[in-house]
N, CA and C atoms as a LAMMPS dump frame, in Angstrom:
ITEM: TIMESTEP
0
ITEM: NUMBER OF ATOMS
204
ITEM: BOX BOUNDS ff ff ff
-5.0000000000000000e+02 5.0000000000000000e+02
-5.0000000000000000e+02 5.0000000000000000e+02
-5.0000000000000000e+02 5.0000000000000000e+02
ITEM: ATOMS id mol type element x y z
1 1 1 N 118.075 -431.244 -92.858
2 1 2 C 117.949 -430.671 -91.527
3 1 3 C 119.319 -430.873 -90.919
4 2 1 N 119.873 -429.82 -90.391
5 2 2 C 121.226 -429.92 -89.78
6 2 3 C 121.056 -429.712 -88.272
7 3 1 N 121.829 -430.485 -87.533
8 3 2 C 121.901 -430.284 -86.111
9 3 3 C 123.29 -430.665 -85.642
10 4 1 N 123.666 -430.237 -84.423
11 4 2 C 124.931 -430.549 -83.823
12 4 3 C 124.813 -431.362 -82.611
13 5 1 N 125.802 -432.248 -82.459
14 5 2 C 125.967 -433.079 -81.287
15 5 3 C 127.214 -432.786 -80.638
16 6 1 N 127.352 -433.238 -79.3
17 6 2 C 128.547 -432.969 -78.568
18 6 3 C 129.082 -434.26 -77.915
19 7 1 N 130.33 -434.391 -78.033
20 7 2 C 131.09 -435.511 -77.397
21 7 3 C 132.155 -434.925 -76.546
22 8 1 N 131.758 -434.663 -75.32
23 8 2 C 132.706 -433.932 -74.438
24 8 3 C 132.783 -432.484 -74.964
25 9 1 N 134.056 -432.072 -75.212
26 9 2 C 134.267 -430.72 -75.735
27 9 3 C 134.193 -430.678 -77.237
28 10 1 N 134.153 -431.854 -77.881
29 10 2 C 134.012 -431.961 -79.299
30 10 3 C 132.602 -431.765 -79.845
31 11 1 N 132.477 -430.981 -80.872
32 11 2 C 131.197 -430.713 -81.549
33 11 3 C 131.164 -431.395 -82.892
34 12 1 N 130.082 -432.046 -83.236
35 12 2 C 129.945 -432.719 -84.525
36 12 3 C 128.724 -432.241 -85.28
37 13 1 N 128.789 -431.981 -86.539
38 13 2 C 127.67 -431.489 -87.355
39 13 3 C 126.988 -432.726 -88.027
40 14 1 N 125.685 -432.795 -87.978
41 14 2 C 124.945 -433.832 -88.647
42 14 3 C 123.968 -433.318 -89.608
43 15 1 N 123.682 -433.934 -90.681
44 15 2 C 122.738 -433.564 -91.692
45 15 3 C 121.733 -434.709 -91.953
46 16 1 N 120.465 -434.529 -91.782
47 16 2 C 119.461 -435.507 -91.971
48 16 3 C 118.837 -435.179 -93.345
49 17 1 N 118.87 -436.086 -94.235
50 17 2 C 118.381 -435.767 -95.556
51 17 3 C 116.809 -435.765 -95.619
52 18 1 N 116.236 -435.005 -96.56
53 18 2 C 114.82 -434.925 -96.661
54 18 3 C 114.223 -436.32 -96.907
55 19 1 N 114.902 -437.149 -97.697
56 19 2 C 114.45 -438.481 -97.94
57 19 3 C 114.375 -439.341 -96.686
58 20 1 N 115.355 -439.139 -95.766
59 20 2 C 115.374 -439.859 -94.5
60 20 3 C 114.184 -439.44 -93.666
61 21 1 N 113.978 -438.109 -93.553
62 21 2 C 112.814 -437.627 -92.797
63 21 3 C 111.507 -438.145 -93.356
64 22 1 N 111.381 -438.177 -94.69
65 22 2 C 110.125 -438.667 -95.229
66 22 3 C 110.008 -440.194 -95.012
67 23 1 N 111.096 -440.93 -94.834
68 23 2 C 110.93 -442.318 -94.566
69 23 3 C 110.454 -442.509 -93.074
70 24 1 N 110.993 -441.628 -92.233
71 24 2 C 110.566 -441.718 -90.785
72 24 3 C 109.131 -441.276 -90.615
73 25 1 N 108.748 -440.264 -91.297
74 25 2 C 107.368 -439.718 -91.193
75 25 3 C 106.821 -439.523 -92.593
76 26 1 N 106.143 -440.617 -93.125
77 26 2 C 105.611 -440.45 -94.499
78 26 3 C 104.564 -439.299 -94.59
79 27 1 N 104.404 -438.859 -95.812
80 27 2 C 103.514 -437.749 -96.084
81 27 3 C 103.995 -436.342 -95.635
82 28 1 N 105.245 -436.189 -95.448
83 28 2 C 105.833 -434.898 -95.015
84 28 3 C 105.658 -433.975 -96.163
85 29 1 N 105.213 -432.767 -95.885
86 29 2 C 105.017 -431.676 -96.915
87 29 3 C 105.571 -430.43 -96.365
88 30 1 N 106.498 -429.828 -97.122
89 30 2 C 106.952 -428.542 -96.869
90 30 3 C 107.961 -428.473 -95.679
91 31 1 N 108.463 -427.258 -95.461
92 31 2 C 109.479 -427.036 -94.371
93 31 3 C 108.903 -427.339 -93.037
94 32 1 N 107.654 -426.943 -92.775
95 32 2 C 107.048 -427.149 -91.452
96 32 3 C 106.826 -428.556 -91.205
97 33 1 N 106.538 -429.34 -92.237
98 33 2 C 106.364 -430.794 -92.14
99 33 3 C 107.702 -431.448 -91.818
100 34 1 N 108.774 -431.036 -92.514
101 34 2 C 110.144 -431.543 -92.167
102 34 3 C 110.592 -431.295 -90.74
103 35 1 N 110.294 -430.069 -90.293
104 35 2 C 110.632 -429.725 -88.877
105 35 3 C 109.782 -430.653 -87.93
106 36 1 N 108.576 -430.796 -88.188
107 36 2 C 107.675 -431.676 -87.381
108 36 3 C 108.199 -433.078 -87.401
109 37 1 N 108.587 -433.639 -88.586
110 37 2 C 109.104 -434.944 -88.707
111 37 3 C 110.447 -435.108 -87.895
112 38 1 N 111.242 -434.199 -87.887
113 38 2 C 112.481 -434.201 -87.1
114 38 3 C 112.08 -434.221 -85.567
115 39 1 N 111.299 -433.349 -85.136
116 39 2 C 110.852 -433.387 -83.776
117 39 3 C 110.228 -434.67 -83.335
118 40 1 N 109.395 -435.217 -84.197
119 40 2 C 108.646 -436.439 -83.845
120 40 3 C 109.623 -437.691 -83.834
121 41 1 N 110.676 -437.567 -84.636
122 41 2 C 111.614 -438.722 -84.678
123 41 3 C 112.927 -438.496 -84.031
124 42 1 N 112.953 -437.524 -83.166
125 42 2 C 114.258 -437.095 -82.501
126 42 3 C 115.031 -438.301 -81.912
127 43 1 N 114.442 -439.189 -81.184
128 43 2 C 115.084 -440.276 -80.534
129 43 3 C 115.725 -441.207 -81.626
130 44 1 N 114.946 -441.457 -82.647
131 44 2 C 115.486 -442.362 -83.715
132 44 3 C 116.712 -441.688 -84.406
133 45 1 N 116.584 -440.425 -84.648
134 45 2 C 117.654 -439.593 -85.281
135 45 3 C 118.939 -439.617 -84.398
136 46 1 N 118.709 -439.395 -83.149
137 46 2 C 119.939 -439.382 -82.234
138 46 3 C 120.537 -440.774 -82.146
139 47 1 N 119.747 -441.842 -82.157
140 47 2 C 120.317 -443.223 -82.162
141 47 3 C 121.111 -443.446 -83.471
142 48 1 N 120.58 -443.067 -84.623
143 48 2 C 121.286 -443.188 -85.865
144 48 3 C 122.582 -442.337 -85.909
145 49 1 N 122.464 -441.145 -85.381
146 49 2 C 123.647 -440.276 -85.348
147 49 3 C 124.774 -440.884 -84.398
148 50 1 N 124.373 -441.497 -83.366
149 50 2 C 125.359 -442.192 -82.526
150 50 3 C 126.06 -443.261 -83.261
151 51 1 N 125.305 -444.1 -84.012
152 51 2 C 125.926 -445.159 -84.864
153 51 3 C 126.864 -444.634 -85.952
154 52 1 N 126.406 -443.578 -86.61
155 52 2 C 127.173 -443.049 -87.735
156 52 3 C 128.482 -442.337 -87.182
157 53 1 N 128.332 -441.65 -86.019
158 53 2 C 129.479 -441.057 -85.363
159 53 3 C 130.514 -442.035 -84.934
160 54 1 N 130.113 -443.233 -84.538
161 54 2 C 130.989 -444.267 -83.984
162 54 3 C 131.787 -444.81 -85.058
163 55 1 N 131.444 -444.64 -86.423
164 55 2 C 132.275 -445.149 -87.474
165 55 3 C 133.562 -444.504 -87.64
166 56 1 N 133.758 -443.342 -87.075
167 56 2 C 135.041 -442.631 -87.123
168 56 3 C 134.914 -441.141 -87.376
169 57 1 N 135.93 -440.38 -87.068
170 57 2 C 135.92 -438.945 -87.157
171 57 3 C 135.773 -438.445 -88.615
172 58 1 N 134.942 -437.444 -88.78
173 58 2 C 134.782 -436.725 -90.059
174 58 3 C 134.463 -435.3 -89.806
175 59 1 N 134.455 -434.453 -90.85
176 59 2 C 134.114 -433.109 -90.672
177 59 3 C 132.691 -432.845 -90.345
178 60 1 N 131.766 -433.692 -91.002
179 60 2 C 130.298 -433.738 -90.724
180 60 3 C 129.846 -435.099 -91.13
181 61 1 N 128.581 -435.364 -90.626
182 61 2 C 128.033 -436.681 -90.798
183 61 3 C 126.662 -436.564 -91.471
184 62 1 N 126.41 -437.296 -92.512
185 62 2 C 125.153 -437.329 -93.268
186 62 3 C 124.35 -438.577 -92.796
187 63 1 N 123.103 -438.306 -92.363
188 63 2 C 122.168 -439.416 -92.085
189 63 3 C 121.266 -439.594 -93.234
190 64 1 N 121.28 -440.72 -93.892
191 64 2 C 120.461 -440.989 -95.05
192 64 3 C 119.432 -442.032 -94.669
193 65 1 N 118.453 -442.308 -95.54
194 65 2 C 117.385 -443.263 -95.216
195 65 3 C 117.83 -444.582 -94.732
196 66 1 N 118.908 -445.049 -95.351
197 66 2 C 119.412 -446.43 -94.997
198 66 3 C 120.017 -446.461 -93.545
199 67 1 N 120.168 -445.366 -92.962
200 67 2 C 120.698 -445.288 -91.591
201 67 3 C 119.597 -445.596 -90.594
202 68 1 N 118.288 -445.54 -91.023
203 68 2 C 117.167 -445.795 -90.13
204 68 3 C 116.552 -447.118 -90.316
């Protein structure tokens, strides 16, 4: 699942792995399930994205299961 965050005028691309979404919401099935898992875990995902982003500038940021 890909989403974008903003830091002032800067835009950062984030990718949440399927494994990470499954860890946040067990028993996820199919694309609709992944979207629902993302929506249900949005606050946790944003918190993890903030931590990963703070590690330093990159072209994009991957959020994996160990980030949660």
